[in-house]
C-alpha positions in Angstrom: 57.0 86.9 82.2 54.8 85.7 79.2 56.0 87.2 76.0 52.4 87.5 74.6 48.9 86.3 75.8 47.0 85.2 72.8 43.9 83.5 74.5 41.8 85.3 76.9 41.0 82.8 79.7 37.5 82.2 80.5 36.3 82.5 84.1 39.7 83.4 85.4 39.1 84.7 88.8 36.4 82.0 89.5 38.7 79.2 88.5 41.7 80.5 90.5 39.6 80.9 93.6 38.2 77.4 93.1 41.5 75.9 93.2 42.3 77.6 96.6 45.9 77.9 95.7 48.3 77.8 98.7 51.7 79.4 98.4 53.5 76.2 99.0 51.3 74.0 97.0 51.9 71.8 93.8 49.6 72.5 91.1 48.9 71.4 87.4 47.6 73.5 84.4 46.8 70.8 81.9 46.0 73.2 79.1 48.5 75.9 79.2 47.4 77.6 75.9 48.2 81.3 76.0 49.3 81.0 79.8 46.6 83.1 81.4 45.5 80.6 84.1 49.1 79.5 84.7 50.2 83.1 85.2 47.3 83.7 87.8 48.4 80.6 89.6 52.0 81.6 89.6 51.1 85.0 91.2 49.6 83.1 94.2 52.3 80.8 94.7 55.3 81.4 97.1 59.0 80.4 96.4 58.4 77.0 97.7 55.4 76.3 95.5 55.4 74.7 91.9 53.2 74.7 88.9 53.5 72.2 85.9 51.7 73.1 82.8 51.0 71.0 79.8 50.5 71.7 76.1 51.0 69.6 73.1 51.3 72.7 70.7 54.8 74.0 69.9 53.7 77.6 69.6 52.2 77.6 73.1 55.3 75.9 74.7 57.6 78.6 73.0 55.5 81.3 74.6 55.9 79.9 78.0 57.3 82.1 80.8 60.7 81.5 82.4 60.2 81.0 86.2 62.0 78.8 88.7 58.4 77.7 90.1 57.2 76.7 86.6 57.7 73.7 84.5 56.2 73.6 81.0 55.6 70.1 79.6 55.4 69.7 75.7 52.8 66.8 75.9 49.2 65.9 75.9 47.7 66.0 79.4 46.5 62.3 79.0 50.1 61.5 80.2 49.7 63.6 83.4 50.5 60.7 85.7 53.7 59.7 83.9 55.2 63.1 83.9 54.3 63.8 87.4 56.0 60.5 88.4 59.0 61.6 86.1 59.3 64.8 88.0 59.1 63.0 91.4 55.4 64.2 92.2 53.4 61.7 93.8 50.4 64.0 94.6 49.3 67.5 93.8 47.0 70.1 95.3 45.2 71.3 92.3 44.5 70.7 88.8 42.9 72.7 86.2 41.8 72.2 82.6 40.4 74.8 80.2 39.1 72.6 77.3 38.5 75.3 75.0 40.4 75.8 71.7 42.9 78.8 71.8 41.7 82.0 69.9 45.1 81.7 68.3 44.2 78.2 66.7 40.9 79.4 65.6 42.3 82.6 64.1 45.2 80.9 62.2 43.9 79.9 58.9 46.8 77.4 58.4 45.4 75.3 61.4 42.1 74.6 59.7 40.1 74.9 62.9 37.6 77.4 61.7 35.1 77.6 58.8 35.8 81.4 58.6 39.1 81.0 56.7 40.4 79.3 53.7 43.2 76.9 54.0 44.3 73.3 54.8 41.8 71.0 56.5 44.0 70.3 59.4 42.6 70.6 62.9 45.6 68.8 64.6 46.4 70.3 68.2 49.5 68.5 68.0 51.1 69.2 64.6 53.5 66.3 65.2 50.4 63.9 64.9 50.1 62.1 61.6 46.2 62.2 61.2 44.7 65.6 60.1 40.9 66.3 59.4 41.9 65.8 55.6 43.2 62.4 56.4 40.2 61.4 58.5 37.8 62.3 55.8 39.9 60.5 53.0 40.3 57.2 55.1 37.0 57.1 57.0 34.0 54.9 55.9 30.7 56.6 55.4 29.3 54.9 58.3 32.1 56.2 60.6 31.8 59.8 59.2 28.0 59.7 59.8 28.6 58.5 63.4 31.2 61.3 63.9 28.8 64.0 62.7 25.8 62.7 64.8 27.6 61.8 68.0 30.3 64.6 68.2 28.4 67.3 66.2 24.8 66.2 67.0 23.9 66.8 63.4 20.5 65.4 62.4 21.3 64.9 58.8 24.7 63.4 59.5 24.2 60.4 57.1 23.3 62.7 54.3 26.3 64.8 54.9 28.6 61.8 55.1 27.3 60.4 51.8 27.9 63.5 50.2 31.5 63.8 51.5 32.3 60.2 50.3 30.9 60.9 46.9 32.9 64.2 46.6 36.1 62.6 47.7 35.8 60.1 44.9 36.0 62.8 42.4 38.4 65.2 44.1 40.3 65.1 47.6 38.7 66.9 50.4 41.9 68.7 51.6 40.9 72.4 52.3 38.2 74.1 54.2 36.7 75.6 51.3 36.2 72.2 49.6 34.6 70.9 52.7 32.2 73.9 52.8 31.5 73.5 49.3 30.2 69.8 49.9 28.2 70.4 53.1 26.6 73.8 52.5 23.7 72.2 50.6 22.9 70.4 53.8 22.9 73.4 56.1 20.2 75.5 57.1 20.7 79.0 56.0 19.1 80.3 59.2 21.5 78.4 61.4 24.5 78.2 59.0 27.1 79.4 61.5 25.8 77.1 64.3 25.8 74.0 61.9 29.0 74.5 60.4 30.6 75.0 63.7 29.0 71.7 65.0 30.5 70.0 61.9 34.1 71.3 62.4 33.6 70.4 66.1 32.9 67.0 65.2 35.9 66.6 63.0 38.2 68.3 65.7 37.0 66.1 68.4 37.7 63.0 66.4 41.2 64.0 64.9 42.5 64.6 68.4 40.6 62.0 70.3 39.3 64.8 72.8 36.7 62.7 74.7 38.9 59.7 75.1 41.7 62.0 76.4 39.3 63.6 78.6 38.2 60.4 80.3 41.6 59.3 80.8 42.6 62.7 82.3 39.8 62.8 84.7 40.4 59.2 86.0 44.1 60.1 86.6 43.4 63.2 88.1 41.3 61.7 90.8 44.1 59.4 91.6 46.8 62.1 91.5 45.2 64.7 93.9 46.0 64.8 97.4 43.0 64.6 99.9 40.9 67.9 99.7 42.9 68.7 96.6 40.7 70.5 93.8 39.9 69.6 90.3 38.5 72.6 88.1 37.4 71.8 84.6 36.0 74.4 82.1 34.1 72.9 79.3 32.4 74.4 76.1 30.0 71.9 74.8 27.5 69.4 76.2 29.5 66.2 75.5 32.5 67.3 77.5 30.3 68.9 80.3 28.3 65.6 80.7 31.7 63.5 81.1 33.0 66.1 83.7 29.6 66.3 85.6 29.1 62.5 85.7 32.7 61.8 86.7 32.8 64.5 89.6 29.4 63.5 90.9 29.5 59.6 90.6 33.1 58.7 89.9 32.2 57.2 86.6 31.2 58.4 83.1 27.5 57.0 83.1 26.6 59.1 86.0 25.0 56.2 87.7 26.1 56.4 91.5 27.5 53.3 93.2 26.4 53.5 96.8 27.6 51.7 99.8 25.5 50.1 102.5 24.8 53.2 104.2 23.7 55.1 100.9 27.1 57.0 100.3 28.2 57.5 97.0 31.4 55.7 96.3 33.4 58.2 94.3 37.0 59.7 94.8 35.6 63.2 94.3 33.0 65.5 95.7 31.2 67.8 93.3 31.2 71.3 94.9 28.7 73.0 92.6 25.5 71.4 91.6 25.0 73.9 88.9 28.2 74.9 86.7 29.7 78.3 87.1 29.1 80.5 84.0 30.3 83.8 82.7 28.3 86.8 83.8 27.0 89.4 81.2 30.1 91.6 81.7 32.5 88.9 80.8 30.6 87.7 77.9 30.6 91.3 76.5 34.3 91.6 77.0 35.0 88.2 75.8 32.1 86.8 73.7 33.8 83.4 73.0 33.4 82.7 76.8 29.7 82.5 76.3 29.4 78.7 76.3 32.1 78.2 79.1 31.2 76.1 82.1 33.2 75.5 85.2 32.7 72.4 87.4 34.9 72.0 90.5 35.3 69.0 92.7 37.4 68.0 95.7 39.2 64.9 96.6 37.6 62.9 99.3 39.6 62.2 102.5 
């Protein structure tokens, strides 16, 4: 059993149903987190089934359950193919990825993921990694910072924010959440303060952890790793992730432009099963407000 669930999984029943878990199947939970999805998959597995779960965070790995049908892998899911090969698995029946940041991370001031707390400007999912958000800010050019805030945070005044950070870091290092807030607040609309600060922190977090590059690699590998008619279920939380997932599931590439054969059939390893994403209902949002932006897309491996 799990020692403690510190992340309420979004769209839990919808995701597990979408995977169509078979008692004797082999499955991958690419984002173990608090273990909610993994536990639900295990409940549907028989003694001959197996679940492999990934997490690069030590605290999550330490909280993993002990079960002969379960293997926890302390690594980033971008290495999914390598680890499955290591365990002698050539194909799996289903893969799940919940791309949300754990509540535990957001609520831990020492991790620096949230503007709501004071503490170090860290944001590393993997604490063994060398580059934190503070390091990123200290070493990036003004142009690079502007690009990060514009592309990953969709901030309209990204250049002004970047210029202010570069000027401020010349006077004093930007190593804490409160120091960053002091610099960027003059450029934030008071009416949309929470939203815009969240966008700035999201942009830094995506860059620190290379999240979109990791997602592209994971999706490509998942398509190859799935057995015919195997299912891929991905939960996203912002438009950048969702666009990549939708395009890949629908067209087999990240541009979304379908490559069709002579007969007009799309050349894609997957078939997107839901044209519109599955989203939380009002009851779930009330019970778990952080699920509000969750979107579930599901695809099946073509024969």
